[in-house]
C-alpha positions in Angstrom: -69.4 42.2 -4.9 -67.2 45.2 -5.8 -66.9 48.3 -3.7 -67.9 50.4 -2.1 -66.2 52.6 -4.7 -66.7 56.1 -6.0 -69.8 56.2 -8.2 -69.2 57.0 -11.8 -70.6 58.6 -13.8 -71.1 61.4 -11.3 -74.8 61.8 -12.2 -75.6 58.5 -10.5 -74.1 59.6 -7.2 -76.3 60.2 -4.2 -75.0 62.8 -1.8 -76.3 61.0 1.3 -76.0 57.3 0.5 -74.5 54.6 -1.7 -76.1 53.3 -4.9 -76.4 49.6 -5.3 -75.8 48.5 -8.9 -76.9 44.9 -9.7 -76.1 43.0 -12.9 -78.1 39.7 -13.1 -77.3 37.5 -16.1 -78.0 34.0 -17.2 -75.2 32.3 -19.1 -76.3 31.1 -22.6 -75.8 27.5 -21.5 -77.6 27.8 -18.2 -80.8 26.2 -19.4 -81.7 23.3 -21.7 -82.5 25.8 -24.5 -79.6 28.0 -25.4 -80.5 31.6 -24.6 -79.1 34.8 -26.2 -76.1 36.2 -24.4 -76.4 39.6 -22.8 -79.0 41.7 -21.1 -82.6 41.2 -21.9 -85.8 42.6 -20.5 -86.0 39.9 -17.8 -82.4 40.4 -16.7 -83.0 44.2 -16.4 -86.2 43.6 -14.4 -84.5 41.2 -12.0 -81.5 43.4 -11.7 -83.7 46.4 -10.8 -85.8 44.4 -8.2 -82.7 42.9 -6.7 -81.0 46.3 -6.4 -84.0 47.9 -4.7 -84.3 45.0 -2.3 -80.6 45.1 -1.4 -80.8 48.9 -0.9 -83.5 48.3 1.7 -81.1 46.2 3.9 -77.6 47.5 3.2 -76.7 50.5 5.4 -76.2 52.7 2.3 -76.0 55.9 4.4 -72.6 54.8 5.6 -71.2 55.2 2.1 -72.2 58.6 0.6 -71.5 59.2 -3.1 -70.4 55.6 -3.5 -71.5 52.6 -5.5 -71.6 48.9 -4.6 -71.7 46.7 -7.6 -73.2 43.2 -7.3 -72.9 40.7 -10.2 -75.1 37.7 -10.3 -74.1 35.1 -13.0 -76.5 32.1 -13.3 -74.6 29.2 -14.6 -77.3 26.5 -14.3 -81.0 27.2 -14.1 -83.9 24.9 -13.2 -86.2 27.5 -11.7 -86.1 30.1 -9.0 -83.1 32.0 -10.3 -84.2 35.3 -9.0 -84.6 33.9 -5.4 -81.3 32.1 -5.6 -79.6 35.2 -7.0 -80.8 37.5 -4.3 -79.9 35.0 -1.6 -76.4 34.5 -3.0 -76.0 38.3 -3.3 -77.0 38.8 0.3 -74.4 36.2 1.5 -71.8 37.8 -0.8 -72.4 41.2 0.7 -72.1 39.9 4.2 -68.9 38.0 3.2 -67.5 41.2 1.8 -68.1 43.0 5.1 -70.8 45.3 3.8 -73.0 46.3 6.9 -76.6 45.3 6.6 -79.6 45.3 8.9 -80.4 41.7 7.9 -79.7 39.3 5.0 -82.4 38.7 2.4 -83.5 35.1 1.8 -85.3 34.5 -1.5 -87.9 31.8 -1.5 -90.8 30.9 -3.8 -94.1 29.1 -3.3 -96.9 28.6 -5.8 -100.0 26.7 -6.6 -100.2 23.5 -8.7 -103.4 21.6 -9.3 -105.1 23.6 -6.5 -102.3 22.7 -4.0 -100.0 25.3 -2.5 -96.4 24.1 -2.7 -92.9 25.4 -1.8 -89.9 25.7 -4.2 -91.4 25.1 -7.7 -89.3 23.4 -10.3 -89.3 24.5 -14.0 -92.3 22.5 -15.1 -94.3 23.6 -12.0 -93.3 27.2 -12.6 -94.2 27.1 -16.2 -97.5 25.2 -15.9 -98.6 25.9 -12.4 -101.5 28.2 -11.4 -99.5 30.7 -9.4 -95.9 31.6 -8.5 -95.0 33.7 -5.5 -91.3 34.6 -5.2 -90.6 36.6 -2.0 -87.5 38.2 -0.4 -87.7 37.9 3.4 -85.6 39.4 6.1 -85.6 36.4 8.5 -84.8 38.2 11.7 -87.7 40.6 11.4 -90.1 38.8 9.1 -90.2 41.9 6.8 -90.7 41.6 3.1 -88.0 43.1 0.8 -89.7 42.1 -2.4 -92.8 40.2 -3.4 -94.0 39.3 -6.9 -96.9 37.1 -7.9 -98.0 35.6 -11.1 -101.3 33.8 -11.2 -104.2 33.7 -8.8 -104.3 32.8 -5.1 -107.2 33.1 -2.7 -106.5 34.9 0.6 -106.2 31.5 2.4 -103.9 30.2 -0.3 -101.8 33.4 -0.1 -101.5 33.1 3.7 -100.5 29.5 3.5 -97.9 30.2 0.8 -96.5 33.0 2.9 -96.4 30.7 5.9 -94.4 28.2 3.9 -92.1 31.0 2.6 -91.4 32.4 6.1 -90.6 28.9 7.5 -88.3 28.1 4.6 -86.6 31.5 4.9 -85.7 30.8 8.6 -84.2 27.4 7.6 -82.3 28.8 4.7 -81.1 31.7 6.9 -79.6 29.2 9.4 -77.6 27.6 6.5 -76.4 31.0 5.3 -75.2 32.0 8.8 -73.6 28.7 9.3 -71.7 28.9 6.0 -70.4 32.4 6.9 -69.4 31.2 10.4 -67.5 28.2 9.0 -65.7 30.4 6.5 -64.4 32.7 9.2 -63.8 30.1 11.9 -61.0 28.6 9.8 -62.8 26.2 7.6 -63.8 27.1 4.0 -67.6 27.0 3.5 
């Protein structure tokens, strides 16, 4: 997390609030198959979704004409990197002292062989019937982002969201505990 700082170039400035600039990148060695270094379409999409999600929780109105830059570098990837990235970004913003209404917890559920499951691995993500990554504000239950690939019935969707909300509360407790330990003298 860098900033808040003056937004440059000037054309990206917002007179009444800060702009959140996110750079999501997967290192070339992060997966079993070497990937091309640099920004690709997937990185741009995840950066955009993450920035929009973070703007919904950061009190951006406190920093007019400013920019807050968040860099997410994935060093090892099995699956769920967008959820891990947004969760880590949320903790990093809190650690940097950036005021927020709530932290975002990224969680994902999906459907494999007609069974709704939580936290898909790479094979399940690639070959499953559905994938439902969600960014949840655990204190209010609000949704910061929701993306879905595949098909879920209404009942399956509701079950998947129930799993996501329960997992978000548990992960949020871990996030808060890590921040408390860091500032109560012990390194998290």
